[in-house]
Steps between C-alpha positions, in 0.01 A plus 500: 500500500761379254874535492626839616824685446564469874480120479759501220732729698458276805586191294808676358635547855566127523504377138664590172300672231535183292338290775222755551442508124454124488276498806257769385520438125616847397817549296802638685523809283131575556552484876796739473296732279205493744727586790680780315173646368371524859808677638724212607866464406764234559754606761813302425668584830196381701424217252132585523220694334461846652215748463566859395146614427219642709250308713666159543200343680259585218746382235550164675121443503469540121370183332725375221197439278430877491851591385582559140838364395659677210809361336683614194374319189720231353680633194431294191866487400612300805662160458342181636705504822385855575138407434525195726661706775229765466229234531668342803534840670151630423257212470416243764459131419129521589456793261670302223287192565182709488620677185560168323162369613331804347708483182425128470127560526517780243711297259281194546191708429661657191612159374148361547346790305763477225453125467122532490527764227747285307259206513207717394690657209596155374153348537260789434671700229511336161810640335395359163192721480540798272549824690401854413663819621286765662597808695282600792595800711518421870602704801868538574441356848348182355781471244758530780326220691499280189871571443588428863297179522624379163864556597461354848339177382680483165183478299454665163275805520271385221456162674429673830237723339347205314468301826353803679242553225408130502445518877292817457282345229453181706401704806230684303391188315597641161696187407506159656 
Protein backbone atom coordinates (compact mmCIF):
# COMPACT_ATOMS: atom_id res chain seq x y z
CA UNK A 1 0.00 0.00 0.00
CA UNK A 2 1.30 3.45 -0.85
CA UNK A 3 1.45 6.64 1.13
CA UNK A 4 -1.59 7.25 3.33
CA UNK A 5 -3.02 10.35 4.92
CA UNK A 6 -2.23 8.82 8.31
CA UNK A 7 1.46 8.55 7.41
CA UNK A 8 1.52 12.24 6.47
CA UNK A 9 -0.21 13.23 9.73
CA UNK A 10 2.26 11.07 11.66
CA UNK A 11 5.20 12.74 9.91
CA UNK A 12 3.75 16.19 10.66
CA UNK A 13 3.84 15.39 14.40
CA UNK A 14 7.64 15.60 14.34
CA UNK A 15 8.47 17.55 11.15
CA UNK A 16 7.46 20.77 9.46
CA UNK A 17 5.21 20.68 6.44
CA UNK A 18 8.15 21.93 4.38
CA UNK A 19 10.30 18.94 5.45
CA UNK A 20 7.45 16.49 4.81
CA UNK A 21 6.89 18.08 1.39
CA UNK A 22 10.53 17.54 0.43
CA UNK A 23 10.55 14.00 1.77
CA UNK A 24 7.45 12.76 -0.03
CA UNK A 25 7.69 14.95 -3.15
CA UNK A 26 4.32 16.68 -2.81
CA UNK A 27 4.07 20.47 -2.73
CA UNK A 28 3.32 22.05 0.65
CA UNK A 29 0.07 23.61 -0.52
CA UNK A 30 -1.11 20.28 -1.90
CA UNK A 31 -0.48 18.64 1.47
CA UNK A 32 -2.46 21.39 3.21
CA UNK A 33 -5.26 21.04 0.67
CA UNK A 34 -5.33 17.24 1.10
CA UNK A 35 -5.57 17.59 4.87
CA UNK A 36 -8.27 20.26 4.75
CA UNK A 37 -10.30 18.34 2.15
CA UNK A 38 -10.34 15.31 4.48
CA UNK A 39 -11.50 17.23 7.56
CA UNK A 40 -8.24 18.34 9.17
CA UNK A 41 -7.49 21.89 10.29
CA UNK A 42 -4.44 23.61 11.75
CA UNK A 43 -4.85 24.36 15.45
CA UNK A 44 -2.55 27.26 16.17
CA UNK A 45 -2.80 26.91 19.95
CA UNK A 46 -1.83 23.20 19.79
CA UNK A 47 0.59 23.76 16.86
CA UNK A 48 -0.74 20.61 15.23
CA UNK A 49 -3.21 19.30 12.67
CA UNK A 50 -6.51 18.34 14.30
CA UNK A 51 -9.38 16.31 12.87
CA UNK A 52 -12.94 17.65 12.94
CA UNK A 53 -14.63 15.17 10.63
CA UNK A 54 -16.19 11.76 11.10
CA UNK A 55 -14.43 8.39 11.21
CA UNK A 56 -10.79 9.34 11.90
CA UNK A 57 -9.47 5.77 11.53
CA UNK A 58 -10.94 5.35 8.04
CA UNK A 59 -9.71 8.78 6.96
CA UNK A 60 -6.15 8.04 8.13
CA UNK A 61 -6.11 4.84 6.04
CA UNK A 62 -6.95 6.68 2.79
CA UNK A 63 -4.19 6.33 0.19
CA UNK A 64 -2.94 9.67 -1.12
CA UNK A 65 -2.99 8.32 -4.69
CA UNK A 66 -6.80 8.01 -4.52
CA UNK A 67 -7.34 11.62 -3.45
CA UNK A 68 -8.19 14.32 -5.89
CA UNK A 69 -6.49 17.63 -5.19
CA UNK A 70 -8.33 20.66 -6.45
CA UNK A 71 -6.70 24.05 -6.39
CA UNK A 72 -7.90 27.32 -7.76
CA UNK A 73 -6.62 27.87 -11.30
CA UNK A 74 -3.82 30.36 -11.79
CA UNK A 75 -5.20 33.62 -13.15
CA UNK A 76 -3.60 34.62 -16.43
CA UNK A 77 -3.07 38.21 -15.32
CA UNK A 78 -0.62 37.35 -12.52
CA UNK A 79 2.90 38.74 -12.56
CA UNK A 80 5.97 36.49 -12.80
CA UNK A 81 6.56 36.44 -9.03
CA UNK A 82 2.98 35.27 -8.43
CA UNK A 83 3.32 32.56 -11.07
CA UNK A 84 6.61 31.35 -9.56
CA UNK A 85 5.09 31.30 -6.08
CA UNK A 86 2.07 29.38 -7.38
CA UNK A 87 4.34 26.80 -9.01
CA UNK A 88 6.45 26.44 -5.85
CA UNK A 89 3.33 26.00 -3.71
CA UNK A 90 1.49 23.58 -6.00
CA UNK A 91 3.96 21.55 -8.02
CA UNK A 92 6.66 19.25 -6.70
CA UNK A 93 10.15 19.14 -8.20
CA UNK A 94 9.52 15.57 -9.40
CA UNK A 95 6.32 16.69 -11.14
CA UNK A 96 8.21 19.51 -12.85
CA UNK A 97 11.02 17.20 -13.96
CA UNK A 98 8.51 14.73 -15.41
CA UNK A 99 6.60 17.57 -17.09
CA UNK A 100 9.76 18.85 -18.79
CA UNK A 101 10.71 15.33 -19.86
CA UNK A 102 7.31 14.93 -21.54
CA UNK A 103 7.44 18.40 -23.10
CA UNK A 104 10.96 17.73 -24.36
CA UNK A 105 9.88 14.51 -26.03
CA UNK A 106 6.88 16.22 -27.61
CA UNK A 107 8.92 19.19 -28.82
CA UNK A 108 11.68 16.93 -30.11
CA UNK A 109 9.12 14.87 -32.01
CA UNK A 110 7.47 17.99 -33.45
CA UNK A 111 10.85 19.42 -34.46
CA UNK A 112 11.79 16.15 -36.18
CA UNK A 113 8.51 16.11 -38.14
CA UNK A 114 8.81 19.79 -39.05
CA UNK A 115 12.41 19.36 -40.19
CA UNK A 116 11.56 16.29 -42.24
CA UNK A 117 8.70 18.16 -43.93
CA UNK A 118 10.96 21.16 -44.56
CA UNK A 119 13.54 18.90 -46.23
CA UNK A 120 10.88 17.17 -48.32
CA UNK A 121 9.29 20.43 -49.45
CA UNK A 122 12.69 21.74 -50.55
CA UNK A 123 13.74 18.55 -52.35
CA UNK A 124 10.49 17.07 -53.70
CA UNK A 125 8.48 20.10 -54.71
CA UNK A 126 9.75 21.96 -57.74
CA UNK A 127 8.62 25.53 -57.22
CA UNK A 128 9.51 26.43 -60.80
CA UNK A 129 6.88 24.09 -62.25
CA UNK A 130 3.77 25.85 -63.44
CA UNK A 131 0.85 25.41 -61.07
CA UNK A 132 -2.87 25.26 -61.74
CA UNK A 133 -5.66 26.15 -59.34
CA UNK A 134 -8.39 23.62 -58.71
CA UNK A 135 -11.09 23.55 -56.07
CA UNK A 136 -12.06 20.18 -54.64
CA UNK A 137 -14.66 19.99 -51.90
CA UNK A 138 -13.47 18.06 -48.86
CA UNK A 139 -15.02 17.38 -45.48
CA UNK A 140 -14.81 20.06 -42.84
CA UNK A 141 -13.10 17.58 -40.51
CA UNK A 142 -10.33 16.93 -43.05
CA UNK A 143 -9.93 20.66 -43.71
CA UNK A 144 -9.57 21.28 -39.97
CA UNK A 145 -6.86 18.62 -39.77
CA UNK A 146 -5.02 20.20 -42.72
CA UNK A 147 -5.27 23.65 -41.09
CA UNK A 148 -4.05 22.34 -37.73
CA UNK A 149 -1.15 20.34 -39.16
CA UNK A 150 -0.14 23.16 -41.48
CA UNK A 151 -0.08 25.69 -38.65
CA UNK A 152 1.66 23.37 -36.21
CA UNK A 153 4.49 22.49 -38.58
CA UNK A 154 4.56 25.82 -40.42
CA UNK A 155 4.13 24.27 -43.82
CA UNK A 156 2.09 25.83 -46.59
CA UNK A 157 -1.21 24.02 -47.12
CA UNK A 158 -0.69 23.57 -50.85
CA UNK A 159 2.77 22.06 -50.19
CA UNK A 160 1.31 19.75 -47.55
CA UNK A 161 -1.42 18.57 -49.93
CA UNK A 162 1.08 18.14 -52.77
CA UNK A 163 3.34 15.97 -50.56
CA UNK A 164 0.34 13.94 -49.37
CA UNK A 165 -0.83 13.33 -52.95
CA UNK A 166 2.69 12.33 -54.02
CA UNK A 167 2.84 9.82 -51.16
CA UNK A 168 -0.62 8.50 -52.11
CA UNK A 169 0.32 8.08 -55.77
CA UNK A 170 3.62 6.37 -54.84
CA UNK A 171 1.79 4.00 -52.50
CA UNK A 172 -0.60 2.92 -55.27
CA UNK A 173 2.12 2.86 -57.90
CA UNK A 174 0.51 5.60 -59.96
CA UNK A 175 3.76 7.57 -60.20
CA UNK A 176 7.30 6.56 -59.43
